[in-house]
C-alpha positions in Angstrom: -103.2 -79.4 -6.3 -105.7 -76.8 -6.8 -108.4 -78.4 -4.0 -105.6 -78.6 -1.7 -104.4 -75.1 -2.0 -108.0 -74.3 -1.4 -108.0 -76.5 1.8 -105.0 -74.9 3.4 -106.5 -71.5 2.8 -110.3 -72.4 4.1 -108.0 -74.1 7.3 -106.9 -70.4 8.2 -110.4 -69.2 7.6 -110.0 -67.7 3.8 -112.5 -68.7 1.7 -112.3 -68.1 -2.0 -115.1 -68.0 -4.8 -114.8 -70.8 -7.3 -114.0 -67.7 -10.1 -111.3 -66.1 -7.4 -109.1 -69.4 -7.6 -107.5 -70.6 -11.1 -104.9 -73.0 -11.8 -103.2 -73.4 -15.2 -101.3 -76.4 -15.2 -98.9 -77.7 -17.8 -97.1 -81.1 -17.7 -93.6 -81.4 -19.5 -93.0 -84.7 -21.0 -89.2 -85.9 -21.7 -88.0 -88.8 -23.6 -86.2 -91.2 -21.3 -84.9 -94.4 -22.6 -87.0 -94.0 -25.6 -90.1 -93.6 -23.0 -92.2 -90.7 -22.3 -91.8 -89.7 -18.7 -93.5 -86.7 -17.0 -90.3 -85.1 -15.9 -91.9 -81.5 -14.8 -95.1 -79.7 -13.9 -95.7 -76.1 -14.0 -98.3 -74.9 -11.7 -99.6 -71.2 -12.3 -102.0 -70.1 -9.9 -103.8 -67.3 -10.0 -106.1 -66.1 -7.0 -107.9 -63.1 -6.0 -108.2 -63.0 -2.4 -109.6 -60.6 0.4 -108.0 -57.8 1.4 -105.6 -57.8 4.4 -105.0 -61.3 3.9 -101.8 -61.5 1.8 -99.5 -62.5 4.5 -101.5 -65.3 5.8 -101.9 -66.1 1.6 -98.6 -66.0 1.2 -97.3 -68.3 4.2 -100.1 -71.0 3.0 -98.6 -70.9 -0.5 -94.9 -71.3 0.7 -96.0 -74.4 2.9 -97.8 -75.6 -0.4 -95.0 -75.3 -2.8 -92.8 -76.8 -0.6 -95.1 -80.0 0.3 -95.5 -80.5 -3.9 -91.8 -80.2 -4.4 -91.1 -82.9 -1.1 -93.8 -85.2 -2.7 -91.8 -88.0 -4.3 -93.1 -88.0 -7.9 -90.8 -90.2 -9.1 -88.0 -87.1 -9.9 -90.6 -84.9 -10.7 -89.8 -81.3 -10.7 -92.5 -78.5 -9.8 -92.7 -74.9 -10.5 -95.2 -72.8 -8.7 -95.4 -69.3 -10.3 -98.7 -67.0 -8.0 -100.1 -64.2 -8.9 -102.3 -63.0 -6.1 -104.8 -59.5 -6.5 -106.8 -57.7 -3.6 
């Protein structure tokens, strides 16, 4: 997911240093019919973006979140909080 987001930013000519983009991902498993099943993925992005790019980055994040939520992954729900700093 992080590589996909970084690629989406690069297409928009926003290049971030490796230390300027981070994701913390948590998978939530629940027991369904006696088996552990991944039911939710929480992705907490932290980006340090160049000044003047916030609007473009926010649009890219909206599209990224929509794409992740629409991916048919056996009913897995996605939550994507974002922290942006310029």
